[in-house]
C-alpha positions as CSV (number, residue, x, y, z in Angstrom):
1,M,1.3,-33.7,7.9
2,D,2.7,-35.3,4.7
3,N,6.3,-34.0,4.4
4,R,6.3,-35.1,0.8
5,V,3.9,-32.3,-0.1
6,P,5.8,-29.1,-0.6
7,Q,4.7,-26.2,1.7
8,I,4.5,-22.7,0.4
9,W,4.2,-20.1,3.2
10,I,2.6,-16.7,2.7
11,H,3.7,-14.1,5.3
12,A,0.9,-11.6,5.7
13,L,1.3,-10.5,9.4
14,G,1.3,-6.9,8.2
15,A,-2.3,-7.2,7.0
16,K,-3.8,-5.3,9.9
17,A,-5.0,-2.0,8.3
18,G,-5.3,0.0,5.1
19,G,-3.4,-1.4,2.1
20,G,-2.4,-4.6,3.9
21,I,-6.0,-5.7,4.3
22,T,-6.9,-4.6,0.8
23,Y,-4.0,-6.6,-0.6
24,L,-4.8,-9.8,1.4
25,N,-8.5,-9.6,0.6
26,A,-7.7,-9.3,-3.1
27,I,-5.1,-12.0,-3.5
28,L,-6.6,-14.7,-1.3
29,P,-9.5,-15.7,-3.6
30,E,-7.0,-15.8,-6.6
31,I,-4.5,-17.9,-4.6
32,L,-7.3,-20.4,-3.7
33,G,-8.3,-20.6,-7.4
34,Q,-4.9,-20.7,-9.0
35,M,-3.1,-22.9,-6.6
36,E,-5.7,-25.6,-6.6
37,G,-4.3,-28.8,-8.1
38,K,-0.7,-27.6,-7.9
39,G,0.2,-30.3,-5.4
40,A,1.3,-27.9,-2.7
41,R,0.2,-27.0,0.7
42,V,-0.3,-23.3,1.4
43,V,0.2,-21.9,4.9
44,L,-1.0,-18.4,5.6
45,L,0.6,-16.5,8.5
46,L,-2.0,-13.9,9.6
47,P,-2.4,-11.3,12.4
48,R,-5.9,-12.7,13.2
49,A,-8.1,-15.7,12.3
50,L,-9.9,-15.7,9.0
51,D,-13.7,-15.7,9.0
52,M,-14.0,-18.1,6.0
53,E,-13.8,-21.7,5.2
54,L,-10.6,-22.9,3.5
55,P,-9.9,-26.0,1.4
56,S,-8.0,-28.9,3.1
57,W,-4.7,-27.9,1.4
58,V,-4.7,-24.4,2.9
59,E,-3.9,-23.7,6.5
60,A,-4.4,-20.3,8.2
61,R,-2.2,-19.7,11.3
62,A,-3.3,-16.7,13.4
63,L,-0.3,-15.1,15.1
64,P,-1.6,-12.0,17.0
65,L,1.4,-11.8,19.3
66,A,3.9,-11.9,16.5
67,A,1.9,-9.1,14.7
68,R,1.4,-7.0,17.8
69,N,4.1,-4.3,17.1
70,W,7.4,-3.8,15.3
71,L,9.3,-5.3,18.1
72,T,7.5,-8.6,18.0
73,R,7.4,-8.6,14.2
74,I,11.2,-8.1,13.9
75,F,11.9,-10.8,16.5
76,F,9.5,-13.2,14.7
77,D,10.8,-12.5,11.2
78,Q,14.5,-12.7,12.1
79,F,14.6,-15.5,14.6
80,I,11.4,-17.5,15.0
81,L,10.4,-17.7,11.3
82,P,13.7,-19.1,9.9
83,L,13.8,-21.8,12.6
84,W,10.1,-22.7,12.1
85,M,10.5,-22.9,8.4
86,K,13.6,-25.1,8.7
87,R,11.8,-27.5,11.1
88,E,8.8,-27.8,8.8
89,K,10.9,-28.1,5.6
90,V,9.2,-25.2,3.8
91,A,9.7,-25.1,0.1
92,A,9.2,-21.4,-0.6
93,L,8.2,-18.2,1.3
94,Y,6.3,-15.1,0.1
95,C,6.7,-12.0,2.2
96,S,3.9,-9.6,1.3
97,G,4.8,-6.8,3.7
98,S,8.3,-5.7,2.5
99,F,10.3,-7.3,5.4
100,S,11.9,-10.7,5.0
101,P,14.2,-12.8,7.1
102,L,17.9,-12.0,6.8
103,V,18.7,-15.7,7.1
104,K,16.9,-17.7,4.4
105,T,16.0,-21.3,4.9
106,A,13.9,-21.5,1.7
107,P,13.7,-19.6,-1.6
108,T,12.0,-16.3,-0.7
109,I,10.0,-13.8,-2.8
110,A,9.5,-10.3,-1.2
111,L,6.9,-7.8,-2.2
112,L,8.4,-4.3,-1.5
113,R,5.2,-2.3,-1.1
114,N,5.9,0.4,1.5
115,A,7.4,3.6,0.0
116,I,7.6,5.4,3.3
117,Y,10.9,3.8,4.1
118,F,12.6,5.1,1.0
119,D,11.0,8.4,-0.1
120,P,13.1,11.4,1.0
121,R,10.1,13.8,0.5
122,F,8.1,11.8,3.0
123,L,11.0,11.2,5.4
124,A,11.7,14.9,5.6
125,R,8.2,15.5,7.1
126,E,8.5,12.9,9.8
127,T,9.6,13.6,13.4
128,P,13.4,13.1,13.9
129,F,13.0,10.0,16.0
130,K,10.4,8.4,13.7
131,R,12.5,9.3,10.7
132,F,15.5,7.5,12.2
133,L,13.3,4.4,12.9
134,L,12.0,4.4,9.3
135,K,15.5,4.6,7.9
136,L,16.7,1.8,10.1
137,E,13.7,-0.3,9.0
138,G,14.4,0.5,5.4
139,R,17.9,-0.8,5.9
140,L,16.5,-4.0,7.2
141,I,14.2,-4.3,4.2
142,R,17.1,-3.8,1.8
143,M,19.2,-6.3,3.6
144,G,16.4,-8.9,3.7
145,A,15.8,-8.4,-0.1
146,G,19.5,-8.8,-0.9
147,N,19.4,-12.6,-0.8
148,C,15.8,-13.1,-2.0
149,K,15.1,-15.3,-5.0
150,A,13.0,-12.5,-6.5
151,I,11.7,-9.1,-5.5
152,H,8.3,-7.8,-6.7
153,Y,7.2,-4.2,-6.8
154,P,3.6,-2.9,-7.3
155,S,4.8,-0.2,-9.6
156,L,7.8,1.0,-11.6
157,S,8.0,4.1,-9.6
158,M,8.4,2.0,-6.4
159,R,11.1,-0.1,-8.1
160,D,13.0,3.0,-9.2
161,L,12.7,4.5,-5.7
162,V,14.2,1.4,-4.0
163,E,16.8,0.6,-6.6
164,S,18.1,4.2,-6.7
165,R,19.2,3.5,-3.1
166,A,20.0,-0.2,-3.5
167,P,21.2,-0.8,-7.1
168,H,22.4,-4.3,-6.2
169,L,18.8,-5.4,-6.0
170,A,18.2,-4.6,-9.7
171,D,19.0,-8.1,-11.0
172,R,16.2,-9.7,-9.2
173,G,13.5,-7.0,-9.3
174,S,10.3,-7.0,-11.4
175,V,7.1,-4.9,-11.5
176,N,3.9,-6.9,-10.6
177,Y,1.0,-4.4,-10.8
178,Y,-1.9,-4.6,-8.4
179,G,-5.4,-5.1,-9.7
180,V,-8.8,-3.4,-9.6
181,G,-10.8,-4.7,-6.6
182,K,-13.6,-7.1,-7.5
183,A,-16.3,-4.8,-6.2
184,F,-15.1,-2.1,-8.6
185,A,-14.5,-4.5,-11.5
186,D,-18.1,-5.7,-11.2
187,A,-19.7,-2.3,-10.6
188,S,-21.2,-0.3,-13.4
189,P,-20.1,3.3,-13.6
190,D,-23.1,4.1,-15.8
191,S,-25.3,4.3,-12.8
192,T,-23.4,7.2,-11.3
193,A,-25.8,9.7,-9.9
194,D,-25.3,13.4,-10.4
195,A,-25.8,13.9,-6.7
196,G,-22.7,15.9,-5.6
197,S,-23.3,19.3,-6.9
198,S,-27.1,19.1,-7.3
199,A,-27.7,18.2,-3.7
200,N,-25.9,21.1,-2.0
201,N,-24.8,23.4,-4.9
202,R,-21.2,22.5,-4.3
203,T,-18.8,20.5,-6.4
204,T,-18.1,17.5,-4.2
205,F,-14.7,15.7,-4.2
206,L,-14.0,12.4,-2.5
207,Y,-10.7,11.6,-0.9
208,V,-10.4,7.9,0.0
209,M,-7.7,7.8,2.7
210,N,-6.4,6.5,6.0
211,Y,-5.2,9.4,8.2
212,T,-1.4,9.0,7.8
213,L,1.3,11.5,7.2
214,Q,1.8,10.6,3.6
215,K,-1.8,11.4,2.8
216,N,-0.9,15.1,3.0
217,L,-4.1,16.2,4.7
218,G,-2.7,19.6,5.7
219,F,-2.3,20.5,2.1
220,L,-6.0,19.8,1.5
221,L,-7.0,21.7,4.6
222,R,-5.1,24.8,3.6
223,A,-6.7,24.7,0.1
224,L,-10.1,24.4,1.7
225,T,-9.3,27.3,4.0
226,L,-8.5,29.4,0.9
227,A,-11.7,28.2,-0.9
228,R,-13.8,29.2,2.1
229,R,-12.3,32.7,2.2
230,E,-13.2,33.1,-1.5
231,A,-16.6,31.4,-1.1
232,L,-15.9,28.7,-3.7
233,P,-18.7,26.1,-3.7
234,V,-16.6,23.0,-3.1
235,Q,-16.7,20.2,-0.5
236,V,-14.3,17.4,0.2
237,I,-15.4,14.1,1.8
238,V,-12.7,12.0,3.5
239,T,-13.0,8.4,4.5
240,S,-11.6,9.0,8.0
241,R,-13.0,10.2,11.2
242,L,-9.9,12.4,11.7
243,D,-10.1,11.7,15.5
244,R,-6.5,10.7,15.7
245,G,-3.6,11.0,13.3
246,P,0.2,11.2,12.9
247,K,2.2,13.0,15.6
248,A,4.1,15.1,13.0
249,C,0.9,16.9,11.8
250,F,-2.1,16.0,13.9
251,D,-2.1,19.1,16.1
252,E,-1.6,21.5,13.2
253,D,-4.3,19.8,11.2
254,R,-6.8,20.0,14.0
255,A,-6.0,23.7,14.4
256,L,-6.7,24.3,10.7
257,I,-10.0,22.5,10.9
258,E,-11.2,24.1,14.1
259,E,-10.0,27.7,13.5
260,N,-11.5,27.8,10.0
261,D,-14.6,25.8,11.0
262,L,-14.1,23.6,7.9
263,I,-16.4,20.8,9.1
264,G,-19.2,23.1,10.4
265,S,-19.2,25.2,7.3
266,G,-19.5,22.1,5.1
267,Y,-16.2,22.3,3.3
268,L,-14.8,19.2,4.9
269,T,-16.9,16.1,5.7
270,P,-15.3,13.1,7.5
271,V,-17.5,10.0,7.0
272,G,-15.2,7.3,8.4
273,P,-14.0,4.2,6.7
274,R,-16.1,2.7,3.9
275,Y,-15.8,-0.7,2.2
276,G,-17.4,-2.7,-0.6
277,E,-20.8,-1.6,-1.7
278,D,-20.8,1.3,0.7
279,L,-17.6,2.7,-0.8
280,I,-18.9,2.3,-4.3
281,A,-22.1,4.1,-3.3
282,L,-19.9,6.9,-1.9
283,Y,-18.0,7.2,-5.2
284,R,-21.3,7.3,-7.1
285,S,-22.6,10.2,-4.9
286,V,-19.7,12.6,-5.7
287,D,-18.7,14.7,-8.6
288,A,-15.0,13.9,-8.7
289,C,-12.1,12.4,-6.7
290,I,-8.9,13.9,-5.2
291,F,-5.7,12.1,-4.1
292,P,-3.0,14.6,-3.0
293,S,-0.8,11.9,-1.3
294,I,2.9,12.5,-1.4
295,C,4.2,9.0,-1.0
296,E,2.7,5.8,-2.5
297,S,4.0,2.6,-4.0
298,F,0.7,2.3,-6.0
299,G,-2.5,4.0,-4.9
300,H,-5.7,1.9,-5.0
301,P,-8.0,4.9,-4.9
302,L,-6.6,6.1,-8.3
303,L,-7.7,2.9,-9.9
304,E,-11.1,3.0,-8.2
305,A,-11.8,6.6,-9.4
306,M,-10.8,5.7,-12.9
307,S,-12.8,2.5,-13.0
308,M,-15.9,4.6,-11.8
309,R,-15.1,7.2,-14.6
310,K,-14.8,10.0,-12.0
311,P,-12.7,13.1,-12.8
312,L,-9.6,12.9,-10.7
313,I,-7.1,15.4,-9.2
314,C,-3.9,13.9,-7.9
315,S,-0.4,14.7,-7.0
316,D,2.0,15.5,-9.8
317,L,4.4,12.7,-8.7
318,P,5.8,9.6,-10.5
319,F,3.5,7.0,-8.9
320,A,0.4,8.9,-10.0
321,R,1.6,9.6,-13.5
322,E,2.4,5.9,-13.9
323,I,-1.0,4.8,-12.9
324,C,-3.2,7.6,-14.3
325,G,-1.4,8.7,-17.4
326,D,-3.4,11.4,-19.3
327,Y,-6.6,10.8,-17.4
328,A,-5.9,12.9,-14.3
329,I,-5.5,16.6,-13.5
330,Y,-2.2,17.0,-11.7
331,V,-1.5,19.3,-8.8
332,D,1.6,20.4,-7.0
333,P,1.1,18.6,-3.6
334,D,3.1,21.4,-1.8
335,S,1.0,24.3,-3.2
336,P,-2.6,24.7,-1.9
337,H,-2.9,27.7,-4.3
338,D,-2.4,25.3,-7.2
339,L,-5.4,23.3,-6.1
340,L,-7.4,26.5,-5.5
341,R,-6.7,27.5,-9.1
342,I,-8.0,24.1,-10.4
343,W,-11.1,24.5,-8.3
344,K,-11.7,28.0,-9.6
345,E,-11.5,26.7,-13.2
346,W,-13.6,23.6,-12.6
347,P,-14.9,21.8,-14.7
348,R,-12.5,23.3,-17.3
349,G,-9.4,21.2,-17.8
350,I,-11.0,17.8,-17.1
351,P,-9.4,15.4,-19.6
352,E,-11.7,13.6,-21.9
353,S,-11.8,9.9,-21.1
354,S,-11.8,7.2,-23.8
355,R,-14.7,4.9,-24.1
356,D,-12.2,2.1,-23.7
357,L,-10.7,3.5,-20.5
358,R,-12.4,1.1,-18.1
359,Q,-11.6,-2.0,-20.1
360,N,-8.0,-0.9,-20.5
361,I,-7.7,-0.4,-16.7
362,L,-9.2,-3.8,-16.0
363,S,-6.8,-5.4,-18.5
364,K,-3.6,-3.7,-17.3
365,F,-4.3,-3.9,-13.6
366,S,-5.5,-7.4,-12.8
367,W,-5.3,-9.4,-9.5
368,R,-5.5,-12.6,-11.6
369,A,-2.3,-11.6,-13.4
370,H,-0.7,-10.4,-10.2
371,V,-1.2,-13.8,-8.5
372,A,-0.2,-15.7,-11.6
373,N,3.1,-13.9,-11.7
374,L,3.5,-14.6,-8.0
375,I,2.8,-18.3,-8.4
376,E,5.2,-18.5,-11.3
377,S,7.9,-17.1,-9.1
378,L,7.1,-19.4,-6.2
379,V,6.2,-22.7,-7.9
380,E,6.8,-22.8,-11.6
381,G,9.8,-20.5,-12.1
382,K,13.2,-21.9,-12.4
383,D,15.1,-21.7,-9.2
384,K,18.2,-19.8,-10.0
385,E,20.5,-21.0,-7.2
386,K,23.6,-19.0,-6.6
387,G,27.0,-20.6,-6.4
388,K,28.4,-21.5,-3.0
389,S,31.0,-18.7,-3.2
390,E,28.4,-16.1,-3.8
391,K,26.3,-17.4,-1.0
392,E,29.2,-17.2,1.4
393,K,29.9,-13.7,0.1
394,V,26.3,-12.6,0.9
395,K,26.5,-14.1,4.4
396,K,29.8,-12.5,5.1
397,A,28.6,-9.1,3.8
398,S,25.3,-9.0,5.6
399,L,24.9,-11.3,8.6
400,P,27.5,-9.8,11.0
401,F,26.0,-6.4,10.5
402,A,22.5,-7.8,10.8
403,F,23.1,-9.4,14.2
404,C,24.8,-6.2,15.5
405,L,21.8,-4.2,14.2
406,L,19.0,-6.3,15.5
407,P,19.4,-5.7,19.2
408,F,19.7,-2.0,18.5
409,A,16.5,-2.3,16.4
410,F,14.7,-4.0,19.3
411,L,15.6,-1.1,21.7
412,L,14.5,1.5,19.1
413,C,11.2,-0.3,18.5
414,A,10.5,-0.6,22.2
415,A,11.2,3.1,22.6
416,S,8.8,3.9,19.8
417,Q,6.0,2.3,21.8
418,V,6.7,4.8,24.6
419,F,7.4,8.1,22.8
């Protein structure tokens, strides 16, 4: 390896499911296109091998053991990674999964993209032990971000959420919006079929989701229970099998489904995960979309629904207001009766969409622009080095606490694998 060629490492060990995979799949083609000819070597740290051919200046390192669980991730991030980077003289590091090393051996950019560590509404719903773990992990995220060169957020609402609890991060934070996925950017919404209501005489709503606590499935199940009692002709399709879910709500959710026969009666239809053209076909087959999540740093399904020009019901929360503006119908995510009211009035209340809506979305939310901003921070931006006294101040303030905290974190993470 030529040590004269600067190495830029992209830490993506968190790209194992959901938004992490969506993010990696979106930025990788743009990185390959925009970094070509920059005179740098890009090293990808991944949870599994890539099934694609890479140019000679890109190396993918599959580290399944490091990505196995939070215990191995913390150990890798805080001990192995800094030593590894120092040995290989890495020029810059991009951490795409919120966590970053406390001890920096190269200028580091962190993407803080997980709202669950900071949102009190969400944390209040978690089990006490899991809540404690998430708060501890949130503390590690803030400490790691404290001496980053720059911090990127996928939305202003996410930035506000973090900086309200860590105002010392404000001087290095900036919003770097995600983009519309290529499949949706290339798809034509004009071919949307009027299949939902005409096929089964129900108005069909699509909820694109992974079954996690923040997706607020119980709210939707309660609303469907009310709709069934009143014989409202509605149906919700979810992109999950619902065969396992979060401990905090799984048993209660299953009871609602089974006691009210929501699947058998056709009010709820779990179809499992869908991607690419299959997902686009699913969007085209429904009448509208719904997204009652209570905790998001962005919300890709919001962009997807708008790019397909589907009417959209979503939570009346800052992240959704920021992304959707006047396009969506907003619902109180704690009130199933509010959703029932919207269904009773449907299709009244659907906002009219501008002819320019799709183009405006593609312009504002661009993966090309997202990666360009990232590269500017990593490669072309001026490195604003701190003075020695400030560096020493950061170390004195954070490192002793960090090394006291890490062994405790290991024990907690190990326990979380048991309980």
